[in-house]
C-alpha positions as CSV (number, residue, x, y, z in Angstrom):
1,M,23.6,-44.8,-9.4
2,S,26.7,-46.1,-11.1
3,E,30.1,-44.5,-10.8
4,N,30.0,-43.3,-14.4
5,Q,26.7,-41.6,-13.7
6,S,28.0,-40.1,-10.5
7,N,31.0,-38.7,-12.4
8,E,28.7,-37.2,-15.1
9,M,26.5,-35.6,-12.4
10,L,29.6,-34.1,-10.7
11,M,30.9,-32.7,-14.0
12,L,27.5,-31.3,-14.8
13,M,27.3,-29.6,-11.4
14,K,30.8,-28.2,-11.8
15,E,29.9,-26.7,-15.2
16,L,26.7,-25.2,-13.8
17,V,28.6,-23.6,-10.9
18,D,31.1,-22.2,-13.4
19,K,28.3,-20.7,-15.5
20,V,26.6,-19.1,-12.5
21,K,29.9,-17.6,-11.4
22,A,30.5,-16.2,-14.9
23,L,27.0,-14.8,-14.9
24,E,27.5,-13.1,-11.5
25,Q,30.8,-11.6,-12.8
26,T,28.9,-10.3,-15.9
27,V,26.1,-8.8,-13.8
28,Y,28.2,-7.3,-11.0
29,N,31.2,-6.2,-12.9
30,K,32.6,-2.7,-12.2
31,D,30.9,-1.2,-15.3
32,N,27.5,-2.7,-14.5
33,M,26.6,-2.6,-18.2
34,L,23.6,-4.9,-17.8
35,M,22.1,-2.9,-15.0
36,K,22.7,0.4,-16.9
37,S,21.0,-1.0,-20.0
38,G,18.0,-2.0,-18.0
39,F,18.3,-5.8,-18.6
40,V,19.0,-6.4,-14.9
41,V,17.0,-4.7,-12.2
42,S,18.2,-4.9,-8.6
43,S,14.9,-4.4,-7.0
44,T,12.6,-7.0,-8.4
45,P,9.4,-8.2,-6.7
46,R,9.7,-11.3,-4.7
47,P,7.4,-14.2,-5.5
48,A,4.7,-15.0,-3.0
49,I,2.3,-17.9,-2.7
50,I,-1.2,-16.9,-1.5
51,N,-3.2,-20.0,-1.4
52,N,-6.5,-20.0,0.3
53,A,-7.0,-23.6,-0.7
54,T,-4.5,-24.9,1.8
55,P,-6.3,-25.7,5.1
56,S,-5.0,-24.9,8.5
57,S,-3.5,-27.4,10.9
58,E,-6.7,-27.6,12.9
59,T,-8.6,-28.6,9.8
60,I,-6.0,-31.1,8.7
61,A,-6.2,-32.8,12.2
62,K,-9.9,-33.5,11.6
63,M,-9.5,-35.0,8.1
64,D,-9.3,-38.5,6.8
65,W,-6.1,-39.6,5.1
66,D,-7.9,-39.7,1.7
67,D,-8.9,-36.1,2.1
68,I,-5.3,-35.2,2.9
69,H,-4.0,-37.0,-0.2
70,K,-6.5,-35.2,-2.4
71,I,-5.3,-31.8,-1.0
72,V,-1.7,-32.7,-1.6
73,E,-2.4,-33.8,-5.2
74,R,-4.3,-30.5,-5.8
75,I,-1.4,-28.5,-4.5
76,Q,1.1,-30.3,-6.6
77,G,-0.9,-29.6,-9.7
């Protein structure tokens, strides 16, 4: 990565951090206008992955490498 690309990435990261900080201030300000209006809910469900297709470590230990690669490709989509 060239120095110019590194500087661009650094500037992008700084801008993203500033935007996230601004969003946090908007959401958690003393008036809580977004929470009162219903746009932001403080108790949202957490994502969970329930994947019965992923084998256990005992099953993986008995597999060939080709089978393991196929499982990884299937998990990745």
